[in-house]
C-alpha positions as a printed Julia matrix, in Angstrom:
745×3 Matrix{Float64}:
  -0.08   -0.08   -0.04
   3.09    2.21    0.42
   3.19    2.6    -3.47
   0.27    5.14   -2.82
   1.89    7.2    -0.03
   2.65   10.14   -2.24
  -0.82   10.27   -4.2
  -2.68    9.99   -0.74
  -0.77   12.8     0.65
  -1.99   14.86   -2.27
  -5.59   14.45   -1.86
  -5.97   14.04    1.91
  -4.14   17.43    2.59
  -5.77   19.52   -0.11
  -8.13   21.81    1.94
 -10.24   22.64   -0.87
 -10.95   18.91   -1.81
 -14.1    17.64   -0.13
 -13.57   14.34   -1.92
 -10.71   12.38   -1.12
 -11.16    9.55   -4.09
 -13.86    8.6    -6.37
 -15.01    5.61   -8.24
 -17.23    6.79  -11.05
 -19.03    3.69  -12.38
 -20.81    0.95  -10.5
 -23.78   -0.53   -9.04
 -25.13   -0.68   -5.14
 -26.62   -3.71   -3.71
 -28.28   -4.61   -0.52
 -27.4    -8.3     0.3
 -29.64  -10.36    2.69
 -27.7   -13.86    3.08
 -30.8   -15.56    4.78
 -33.55  -14.13    2.68
 -34.26  -16.66   -0.26
 -36.65  -14.46   -2.08
 -34.55  -11.35   -2.29
 -31.13  -12.18   -1.13
 -29.63   -9.42   -3.57
 -31.44   -6.31   -4.29
 -30.25   -3.75   -6.37
 -30.39   -0.2    -4.99
 -28.96    1.94   -7.66
 -28.31    0.56  -11.13
 -25.9     3.28  -11.98
 -23.97    4.65   -8.94
 -20.43    6.2    -8.09
 -18.82    5.66   -4.7
 -16.87    8.64   -3.04
 -14.75    8.78    0.08
 -15.72   12.37    1.52
 -14.33   14.16    4.51
 -16.83   15.3     7.03
 -16.3    19.33    7.09
 -17.15   20.01   10.64
 -15.39   17.12   12.2
 -11.58   16.57   11.82
 -10.48   12.98   11.24
 -14.03   11.79   10.05
 -14.7    10.78    6.59
 -17.86    9.3     4.92
 -18.29    6.71    2.36
 -20.82    8.1     0.02
 -22.73    5.99   -2.77
 -24.47    8.43   -5.07
 -27.2     7.62   -7.75
 -26.14    8.68  -11.31
 -28.74    9.9   -13.6
 -28.55    9.91  -17.49
 -28.87   13.32  -19.03
 -32.52   14.53  -18.78
 -33.62   11.95  -15.89
 -32.94   14.26  -12.9
 -34.97   17.01  -14.4
 -38.0    14.86  -14.01
 -37.45   14.2   -10.47
 -37.0    17.89   -9.45
 -40.8    18.36   -8.63
 -40.85   15.11   -6.27
 -40.98   15.81   -2.55
 -38.51   13.21   -1.7
 -35.7    11.3    -3.87
 -33.26    8.75   -2.59
 -30.27   10.09   -4.41
 -27.45    9.08   -2.15
 -26.74    6.86    0.93
 -24.02    8.18    3.36
 -21.94    5.85    5.7
 -19.65    7.25    8.48
 -16.27    5.29    7.79
 -15.32    3.44   10.92
 -14.16    0.12   11.78
 -17.8    -1.14   12.66
 -18.48   -1.29    8.94
 -16.39   -4.35    8.6
 -15.22   -2.81    5.12
 -13.74   -5.48    2.73
 -13.05   -5.8    -0.79
 -14.16   -8.94   -3.1
 -14.89  -10.0    -6.62
 -18.28  -10.72   -8.42
 -18.14  -11.85  -12.26
 -14.56  -10.48  -12.69
 -15.38   -7.03  -11.19
 -14.04   -5.7    -8.02
 -16.47   -5.18   -5.22
 -16.51   -3.42   -2.01
 -18.76   -4.87    0.94
 -19.51   -3.32    4.36
 -22.27   -4.01    7.06
 -25.76   -2.21    6.97
 -25.45   -0.97   10.53
 -29.08    0.05   10.62
 -30.44   -3.32    9.17
 -30.39   -6.91   10.56
 -27.05   -8.17   11.79
 -26.33   -9.92    8.67
 -27.34   -7.49    6.1
 -24.46   -6.29    4.02
 -24.09   -3.5     1.14
 -22.14   -4.29   -1.99
 -20.67   -1.76   -4.31
 -19.53   -3.55   -7.82
 -16.99   -1.27   -9.02
 -17.45   -1.92  -12.84
 -14.52   -1.15  -15.35
 -12.34   -0.47  -12.34
  -8.68   -1.52  -12.53
  -6.58   -3.09   -9.77
  -4.42    0.0    -8.71
  -7.6     2.08   -8.4
  -9.4    -0.71   -6.41
  -6.33   -0.91   -4.07
  -5.98    2.99   -3.86
  -9.78    3.15   -2.87
  -9.13    0.42   -0.23
  -6.12    2.05    1.36
  -7.95    5.22    1.63
 -10.88    3.49    3.65
  -8.36    1.95    6.03
  -6.65    5.46    6.58
  -9.89    6.91    7.3
 -10.84    4.07    9.54
  -7.47    4.78   11.45
  -7.78    8.46   11.75
 -11.5     8.36   12.99
 -10.56    5.85   15.9
  -7.3     7.42   17.14
  -7.95   11.08   16.03
  -4.66   11.72   14.6
  -3.05   11.8    11.38
  -2.27    8.79    9.48
   0.51   10.27    7.59
   3.61    8.35    9.23
   1.76    4.99    9.06
   3.09    1.64    7.62
   1.37   -1.18    5.94
   1.4    -2.93    9.29
  -0.57    0.06   11.07
  -3.56   -0.76    8.93
  -3.67   -4.6     9.53
  -6.36   -4.04   12.55
  -8.83   -2.52   10.02
  -8.37   -5.63    7.5
 -11.43   -7.71    7.62
 -11.14  -11.2     8.24
 -13.91  -13.93    8.25
 -15.39  -14.75   11.66
 -13.74  -17.96   11.79
 -10.33  -16.58   11.12
 -10.94  -13.8    13.66
 -11.74  -16.26   16.45
  -8.57  -18.42   15.68
  -6.31  -15.09   15.9
  -8.12  -14.0    19.15
  -7.09  -17.28   20.81
  -3.63  -17.18   19.61
  -2.92  -13.67   20.66
  -4.14  -14.49   24.23
  -1.71  -17.49   24.69
   1.1   -15.36   23.22
   0.24  -12.24   25.56
   2.9   -10.98   27.53
   2.36   -9.87   31.42
   3.88   -6.65   30.6
   0.78   -5.63   28.48
  -1.54   -5.27   31.44
   0.98   -2.72   32.75
   0.61   -0.73   29.36
  -3.12   -0.7    29.85
  -2.98    1.21   32.89
  -2.11    4.62   31.32
   0.3     7.13   31.87
   2.43    6.88   34.77
   0.9    10.12   36.13
  -2.45    8.54   37.02
  -3.27    5.8    39.29
  -5.06    2.58   37.47
  -8.7     2.65   36.83
 -11.08    0.05   38.48
 -13.62    0.14   35.74
 -13.18   -0.1    31.69
 -11.62    3.05   30.4
 -13.19    4.32   27.0
 -10.71    6.91   26.78
  -7.97    8.94   28.81
  -5.61   11.9    28.15
  -3.29   13.82   30.15
  -3.25   17.36   31.4
  -4.18   19.76   34.07
  -7.2    19.62   36.18
  -8.49   23.14   37.72
 -11.31   24.2    40.21
 -13.13   27.32   40.27
 -12.21   29.46   43.45
 -15.36   31.46   43.95
 -13.44   33.64   46.25
 -10.55   34.88   44.1
 -12.92   34.27   40.82
 -10.19   32.15   39.1
  -9.54   28.53   38.38
  -6.79   27.31   40.7
  -4.85   24.17   39.75
  -5.82   21.0    41.54
  -3.21   18.44   40.19
  -1.51   17.14   36.91
  -2.99   13.83   35.89
  -5.48   12.47   33.44
  -8.9    12.55   32.66
 -10.91    9.67   31.84
 -14.35    8.37   30.58
 -14.98    4.97   32.34
 -17.97    2.5    31.33
 -19.87    1.24   34.53
 -22.35   -0.58   32.52
 -23.59   -0.74   28.87
 -24.74    3.0    28.62
 -23.66    4.13   32.08
 -20.58    6.61   32.06
 -18.56    8.62   34.37
 -15.95   11.55   34.08
 -12.99   10.66   36.11
  -9.77   12.36   36.88
  -6.76   10.63   38.59
  -3.3    11.97   39.64
  -0.3     9.83   40.34
  -1.55    9.39   44.06
  -5.43    8.99   43.79
  -8.8     9.36   41.89
  -9.39   12.91   42.4
 -13.3    13.08   41.37
 -15.9    10.85   39.59
 -19.04   12.69   38.23
 -21.7    11.09   36.19
 -21.97   11.93   32.65
 -25.46   13.29   32.47
 -27.1    16.82   30.99
 -26.68   18.34   34.47
 -22.91   18.28   34.12
 -23.29   21.51   31.83
 -20.07   20.54   29.81
 -18.48   23.44   27.72
 -15.95   22.91   25.27
 -13.35   25.54   24.43
 -10.95   24.91   21.47
  -8.97   28.33   22.03
  -7.5    26.71   24.98
  -8.14   22.91   24.79
 -10.38   22.76   27.67
 -13.57   21.0    28.99
 -15.32   23.06   31.8
 -18.14   21.42   33.92
 -20.33   21.53   36.7
 -20.76   18.87   39.89
 -23.32   18.96   42.63
 -22.14   17.79   46.28
 -24.33   15.93   48.51
 -25.31   18.88   50.16
 -26.47   20.34   46.76
 -23.6    22.96   46.46
 -22.42   23.49   42.9
 -18.74   23.54   41.95
 -17.03   24.15   38.71
 -14.07   22.23   37.28
 -11.76   22.65   34.39
  -9.67   20.18   32.47
  -7.02   21.55   29.95
  -5.69   18.65   27.68
  -1.83   18.8    26.38
  -2.72   18.76   22.67
  -5.46   19.68   20.14
  -5.77   16.1    19.03
  -6.26   14.94   22.63
  -8.83   17.74   23.06
 -10.68   16.44   19.91
 -10.35   12.86   20.77
 -11.82   13.38   24.21
 -14.65   15.79   23.01
 -15.66   12.97   20.46
 -15.63   10.14   23.12
 -17.65   12.27   25.5
 -20.16   13.25   23.09
 -20.73    9.65   22.23
 -20.94    8.88   26.06
 -23.47   11.5    26.67
 -25.56   10.53   23.67
 -25.91    7.0    24.54
 -26.38    7.5    28.25
 -29.68    9.7    26.97
 -30.78    7.49   24.5
 -30.02    3.97   26.11
 -29.1     3.2    22.37
 -25.98    2.33   20.69
 -24.09    5.35   18.94
 -22.93    3.02   15.95
 -26.4     2.54   14.96
 -26.9     6.13   14.16
 -26.65    7.57   10.56
 -23.19    8.75    9.61
 -24.7    12.36    8.85
 -26.71   12.36   12.25
 -23.16   11.47   14.1
 -21.7    14.33   12.44
 -24.42   16.79   13.42
 -24.46   15.87   16.98
 -20.54   16.17   17.05
 -20.71   19.62   15.47
 -22.62   21.03   18.28
 -19.54   20.93   20.35
 -18.12   23.64   18.08
 -17.71   26.92   20.13
 -17.28   30.44   19.12
 -17.48   30.17   15.45
 -19.33   32.85   13.32
 -22.45   31.6    11.86
 -22.56   30.89    8.27
 -23.67   33.51    5.96
 -24.76   36.22    8.7
 -25.31   39.58    7.61
 -22.13   41.56    8.45
 -22.82   44.26   11.41
 -22.05   47.56   10.46
 -19.46   49.66   12.6
 -22.34   51.71   13.9
 -23.91   48.68   15.74
 -20.6    47.67   17.54
 -19.84   51.27   18.43
 -23.56   51.28   20.01
 -22.92   47.92   21.81
 -19.81   49.32   23.26
 -21.89   52.64   24.3
 -24.47   50.51   25.77
 -22.12   48.41   27.92
 -20.13   51.5    28.94
 -23.46   53.14   30.2
 -24.86   50.18   32.25
 -26.04   51.45   35.54
 -24.08   50.83   38.41
 -25.65   49.05   41.64
 -26.04   52.4    43.31
 -27.7    54.06   40.32
 -30.1    51.18   39.64
 -33.71   51.41   40.32
 -35.85   48.5    41.28
 -38.19   47.8    38.51
 -41.85   48.36   39.11
 -44.15   45.33   39.85
 -47.65   45.05   40.41
 -49.13   48.43   41.81
 -49.34   48.08   45.71
 -52.56   49.91   45.57
 -54.18   47.44   43.33
 -52.76   44.11   44.12
 -54.75   40.84   43.09
 -56.58   38.76   45.63
 -54.27   36.81   47.82
 -53.51   33.23   46.36
 -55.34   30.17   48.01
 -53.33   27.74   49.94
 -50.75   26.04   47.84
 -51.48   28.27   44.73
 -48.58   29.92   42.62
 -48.55   31.49   39.36
 -47.99   29.01   36.8
 -48.35   30.48   33.39
 -47.74   34.02   31.57
 -49.07   35.17   28.19
 -48.49   38.53   27.03
 -50.79   40.52   24.84
 -50.52   41.54   21.12
 -53.0    44.34   21.55
 -54.27   46.76   24.08
 -51.02   46.13   26.62
 -52.23   43.48   28.77
 -50.52   40.39   30.22
 -52.56   37.3    31.7
 -50.91   35.11   34.44
 -52.7    31.81   35.36
 -53.16   30.96   38.95
 -54.83   27.8    39.49
 -58.44   28.11   38.13
 -58.29   31.94   38.1
 -56.4    34.43   35.48
 -55.11   37.5    36.62
 -55.2    40.58   34.33
 -52.5    43.28   34.17
 -51.84   46.4    32.22
 -48.37   47.75   31.55
 -46.54   50.6    30.11
 -45.63   54.03   31.08
 -43.74   54.49   34.33
 -46.16   52.3    36.65
 -44.81   48.86   34.96
 -47.65   46.35   35.54
 -50.73   47.05   37.3
 -53.43   44.66   38.52
 -56.65   45.11   36.7
 -58.76   42.16   37.39
 -59.11   38.62   38.08
 -61.08   36.15   35.93
 -62.23   33.61   38.7
 -63.5    30.0    38.63
 -62.71   28.94   35.19
 -65.31   26.47   34.28
 -66.38   24.6    31.02
 -69.81   25.61   29.52
 -71.23   22.69   31.38
 -69.99   24.1    34.85
 -67.15   22.07   35.69
 -64.14   23.89   37.28
 -60.53   23.29   35.79
 -57.02   24.72   36.08
 -55.71   25.28   32.38
 -52.81   23.51   31.24
 -51.97   26.06   28.54
 -53.53   29.37   27.36
 -53.19   31.13   24.07
 -54.41   34.7    22.94
 -56.65   34.55   19.82
 -58.37   36.92   17.54
 -56.81   40.37   18.31
 -56.83   39.44   22.07
 -60.67   39.26   22.55
 -60.48   35.49   22.78
 -58.26   33.12   24.82
 -57.93   29.39   24.13
 -57.61   27.05   27.07
 -56.51   23.64   27.3
 -58.07   21.54   30.06
 -55.88   18.7    31.26
 -59.02   16.91   32.22
 -60.39   16.58   28.62
 -57.6    16.42   26.48
 -59.74   16.01   23.08
 -61.2    19.52   23.39
 -60.32   23.03   23.45
 -62.32   26.01   25.33
 -62.77   29.42   24.13
 -62.99   32.42   26.39
 -64.58   35.68   25.67
 -62.11   37.91   27.54
 -64.01   40.95   27.78
 -67.12   38.88   29.53
 -64.2    37.02   31.4
 -66.3    33.51   30.61
 -65.49   30.39   28.79
 -68.28   30.41   26.1
 -67.62   27.49   23.67
 -66.14   23.94   23.85
 -64.3    23.13   20.59
 -64.29   19.26   20.46
 -61.29   18.63   18.28
 -61.43   14.84   17.85
 -62.83   11.72   19.48
 -59.47    9.64   19.19
 -56.86   12.53   18.89
 -55.6    14.47   21.79
 -54.5    18.21   21.93
 -51.07   18.41   23.56
 -50.07   21.69   22.07
 -51.51   24.74   20.27
 -50.03   27.55   18.34
 -51.01   30.3    16.09
 -51.82   29.72   12.39
 -48.87   32.13   12.0
 -46.63   33.95   14.13
 -48.57   37.31   14.2
 -52.11   35.43   13.57
 -53.23   36.87   17.01
 -52.98   40.21   15.66
 -55.69   39.59   13.08
 -58.95   37.96   12.93
 -57.73   34.48   11.92
 -59.98   31.78   13.21
 -57.64   28.7    12.78
 -54.98   27.42   14.73
 -52.49   24.57   14.76
 -52.51   21.75   17.33
 -50.49   18.68   18.0
 -50.55   15.18   19.89
 -47.58   13.08   20.81
 -47.51   11.81   17.3
 -49.65   13.97   15.02
 -49.99   17.54   13.66
 -53.15   19.1    12.41
 -55.11   22.26   11.82
 -58.2    23.36   13.74
 -60.77   25.51   12.57
 -63.56   26.2    15.19
 -65.93   27.07   12.36
 -66.68   23.72   11.12
 -69.49   21.68   12.59
 -69.0    18.89   14.57
 -65.17   17.89   15.35
 -62.87   21.04   14.69
 -59.97   19.04   13.17
 -59.3    19.8     9.49
 -59.18   16.12    8.0
 -57.23   17.16    4.89
 -54.58   18.99    7.02
 -53.92   16.05    9.6
 -50.53   14.18    9.36
 -49.79   11.28   11.92
 -46.87    9.3    12.25
 -46.76    5.81   13.11
 -43.69    6.01   15.36
 -43.65    7.35   18.79
 -42.31   10.82   18.05
 -43.17   12.29   21.57
 -43.94   15.75   20.05
 -43.36   18.29   22.79
 -43.93   21.71   21.3
 -44.3    23.56   18.2
 -43.99   27.19   16.66
 -44.91   29.08   13.49
 -43.23   31.46   11.36
 -44.84   34.82   10.1
 -45.76   32.83    6.89
 -47.03   29.72    8.64
 -44.5    27.43    8.28
 -44.01   25.17   11.24
 -41.17   23.9    13.75
 -41.92   20.77   15.72
 -39.85   19.54   18.65
 -39.81   16.3    20.59
 -39.01   14.93   23.92
 -36.61   12.62   22.02
 -34.76   16.09   21.2
 -35.48   16.03   17.19
 -36.75   18.84   15.39
 -38.97   18.96   12.22
 -39.35   21.65    9.83
 -42.59   21.86    7.69
 -43.6    24.29    4.88
 -47.31   23.3     5.48
 -49.41   20.94    7.53
 -50.48   17.61    6.37
 -47.12   16.81    4.45
 -43.86   15.08    5.34
 -41.4    17.21    7.12
 -38.96   19.14    4.61
 -36.22   18.68    7.12
 -35.7    16.46    9.9
 -32.91   17.26   12.57
 -31.69   14.6    14.66
 -31.48   14.61   18.43
 -28.66   15.73   20.51
 -30.36   13.48   23.15
 -32.04   16.18   25.69
 -35.69   16.47   25.7
 -36.9    19.67   24.01
 -39.07   21.64   26.41
 -39.95   24.82   23.97
 -39.28   26.03   20.7
 -39.67   29.32   18.88
 -38.86   30.93   15.36
 -37.89   34.06   14.21
 -40.55   35.79   11.99
 -38.56   35.1     8.65
 -37.94   31.21    9.84
 -34.33   31.99    9.57
 -33.46   30.95   13.09
 -34.69   28.6    15.65
 -34.22   28.33   19.41
 -35.23   25.25   21.17
 -34.97   24.93   24.82
 -33.78   21.94   27.03
 -33.21   21.89   30.65
 -29.72   22.85   30.62
 -28.92   24.66   27.33
 -30.58   26.54   24.35
 -30.0    24.99   21.08
 -29.82   27.66   18.26
 -30.31   26.46   14.58
 -29.71   28.71   11.34
 -32.15   27.0     8.84
 -30.39   28.71    5.71
 -29.14   26.09    3.49
 -25.61   26.94    2.61
 -24.5    24.75   -0.23
 -25.82   22.03   -2.67
 -28.71   22.41   -5.36
 -30.98   24.31   -2.74
 -28.53   27.03   -1.78
 -30.34   30.1    -0.18
 -33.4    28.44    0.68
 -34.52   27.49    4.04
 -34.89   24.05    5.74
 -38.78   24.79    6.04
 -38.75   24.61    2.3
 -36.15   22.17    0.99
 -34.07   19.29    2.77
 -30.44   20.0     3.67
 -27.86   17.94    1.88
 -26.9    15.02    3.99
 -23.37   15.94    4.38
 -24.19   19.78    4.9
 -26.51   19.85    7.83
 -26.61   23.0    10.08
 -24.2    23.38   12.64
 -26.3    23.38   15.94
 -25.13   26.27   18.55
 -25.47   25.51   22.29
 -26.23   28.65   24.37
 -25.41   27.8    28.12
 -24.37   29.34   31.28
 -20.8    29.16   32.01
 -19.87   26.63   34.82
 -18.3    29.3    37.02
 -21.16   31.19   36.87
 -23.43   28.2    37.65
 -21.04   27.68   40.53
 -22.16   31.27   41.86
 -25.87   30.75   41.63
 -25.07   27.48   43.52
 -28.12   25.97   41.88
 -29.12   23.45   39.23
 -29.9    24.89   35.7
 -33.43   24.35   34.72
 -34.53   26.76   31.84
 -37.98   27.77   31.08
 -39.11   28.08   27.09
 -36.83   30.56   25.55
 -38.43   33.2    23.4
 -37.22   35.79   20.61
 -38.45   39.2    21.2
 -41.11   39.96   18.51
 -43.19   42.28   16.84
 -42.72   45.62   14.5
 -40.74   45.72   11.33
 -37.25   45.19   13.07
 -35.38   41.91   13.23
 -35.39   40.07   16.63
 -32.23   41.03   18.67
 -32.62   39.28   21.83
 -33.66   35.87   23.58
 -34.97   35.64   26.76
 -35.52   32.46   29.26
 -35.18   32.07   32.86
 -33.79   29.21   35.27
 -34.69   29.26   39.12
 -34.73   33.15   40.41
 -32.7    34.36   37.3
 -33.95   36.03   34.06
 -31.43   35.64   31.41
 -31.29   37.62   28.19
 -28.56   36.73   25.19
 -27.89   39.3    22.71
 -28.85   37.76   19.47
 -26.87   40.3    17.33
 -23.55   39.2    19.28
 -24.81   35.55   19.46
 -25.0    35.86   15.55
 -21.21   36.89   15.63
 -20.37   33.64   17.43
 -20.13   35.19   20.8
 -22.21   32.52   22.54
 -21.81   33.47   26.02
 -22.77   37.0    25.61
 -25.73   37.2    28.17
 -27.14   39.25   31.11
 -28.76   38.22   34.22
 -31.08   39.62   36.93
 -31.74   37.85   40.2
 -35.09   37.78   42.1
 -36.11   36.7    45.63
 -38.66   34.28   44.05
 -38.71   31.53   41.25
 -39.26   33.02   37.83
 -42.26   30.9    36.5
 -42.22   32.68   32.82
 -40.95   35.73   31.17
 -41.32   37.22   27.72
 -40.81   40.79   25.94
 -43.57   42.97   25.44
 -44.92   42.63   21.85
 -43.18   44.91   19.7
 -40.87   46.07   22.29
 -37.15   44.9    22.66
 -36.39   46.53   26.03
 -39.2    45.77   28.47
 -39.56   42.07   29.72
 -42.84   41.01   31.55
 -42.03   38.55   34.4
 -44.4    36.45   36.55
 -42.83   35.14   39.63
 -44.59   32.54   41.67
 -46.14   35.12   43.78
 -45.95   38.37   41.8
 -45.85   40.06   38.27
 -43.64   42.77   37.38
 -41.78   44.45   34.31
 -37.9    45.13   33.99
 -36.06   47.07   31.27
 -33.44   44.97   29.62
 -30.54   47.62   30.41
 -31.21   46.85   34.0
 -29.88   43.11   33.78
 -26.26   42.81   34.38
 -23.29   40.93   33.34
 -22.82   37.69   35.35
 -20.41   38.29   38.07
 -20.11   37.05   41.87
 -21.77   40.21   42.83
 -24.83   40.0    40.41
 -25.49   36.22   41.03
 -24.72   35.48   44.52
 -22.53   36.48   47.46
 -21.4    33.29   49.01
 -20.62   33.43   52.72
 -18.04   30.52   52.07
 -16.09   28.83   49.22
 -18.86   26.69   47.29
 -16.41   23.7    46.54
 -17.22   20.93   48.75
 -14.74   18.09   49.05
 -17.08   15.76   50.44
 -18.86   15.69   47.27
 -16.08   15.29   44.85
 -16.57   11.71   44.32
 -20.1    10.68   43.51
 -21.69    8.27   45.85
 -22.43    5.63   43.09
 -18.66    5.21   42.55
């Protein structure tokens, strides 16, 4: 294979070459050895095979089999909604790739990781000579090596590829027995890892050397803990721990779960995360890797471990392009693709705003509900549970038990209590506590969801303060979520709205007789999708999220999704879109996921993912918006975000994202986020838990906030940069030695 070394070097290191090697003619077959009726099915009669680098993840490559069309054939397919133009496989040793021969033609064979255990793909490379076949095979082995070891294969010899050369099962078993018999005692010493660390008592997935730091909340600096290694160890099939060890002892062991709040920084090759002691105190740790390669190897292994722990499912069974999508979410502080350039005036304005932030002495408390007109006292155990901000008439509505408080806002008075809509009842007189409410028809109506009757919606006349209609949607389909027909539909007299169940999306029209579901705009999925929330754009396009963490984008209701983005693993609690549909923000418990829906390459460059599908090798790079681990240490409590929202209304583009966690309101500067500055957020702490918050409609400055026991307004300029002073003033160091090693360990 060394005869190809110079040629490989030319194609492998060309940064402009997405494709490493290509075989232009062939056929693709799916082989099912145990299926007599259709043991060899032709998938593509004319196809080409390409080894393609994954642009967003270094040392990862894909085997791509693309259907080849004769002239004129492809034009006939352009109007079809779905076409099967290519199949993509992440190149790894799990494919068990090997070459063969059929009817005198060379073939390439690999496992179908999504099919049954014995199903294979076979590419017959028609008209391919022996040097080309050998070169393609060598490139496959090189790609396997780089993915496994996360480093360049430039200096390798033929012997280094031997572990990737496929052997029949019986030969593999014989070799394994022979190797065990010849194993030297010294090999056990080699497996313990670097001399700087004590050995692990559990199987080690990966370990890398570096320096461990902990966040000192008193000095506001990371102090070094020790030199040693950071490991990922596996306690059971899908149960992983992050372990740091020095030459003297194991220093910490933290279970790999979303609450760890991991944050990657390629600038300094570091991983930062949070840990909770037995007493509930938050600590922050940082591990700095010695090399970029070590950082990238560990990042990929950590992402895989977290994904498997969340899904309880093997990473290797996921599609190659979906793996790349998940891995790309670790990329930090990279400017978004094709974001409009901010002019100099914007940047100067940002600097002036930062310099003019009020000091603690200058800042005034934001106005809350007028003390001369407070709402009635809450009943035993009752708390505010929902907030909806009006589109017309400067009103906000807060759900508390089976009552709704009405508040006005604007001017110097902040928010002022106006009235209470008491004892919400169905038209038949049965009281209920609404699960969700939504304003409708220019704020003259409110649509309510009754948890005791999931097949119906209830319409309330706001002026009368009374529920006047029950809308039976369907006898067998529940309504688990609702959204306006389009983002600004509540400002019009639009009658219809969008509904969703755990596995269906549909339109609801209260004007039709009988059940209110529009049968022609109903789409049910066979699989258990566990839909959790939906949102619409100004033109009525639809984004749907799920408890599994995936996101679907529809151009219209009743058809298949144009784009399906795979799950990172965490359940999505809420989703929102910008008016133009360019951006989506999805909320999970510990981070927000920001996605640019603009297609940046391929046949549909310039379209949005709502209208066209992303190419398999060019899915968007999701961005995590999360709190820095050291800020969480100051807050000294677990992160648990409420559904995030863009500011909305008016002709101006969205420029802020608001959410909350515990007693903290958090706002991201969307302009800075689009420039790649993902940690540009500001915070304000309250004495009570924040239930929900949102900008006033058409206002990007004033935020309406519902606390458990109060309603108030705050100007965005009164939020502060996160510091020890603005988040908490701990009376002690929050680091707890007793909680460093987790109890299960």
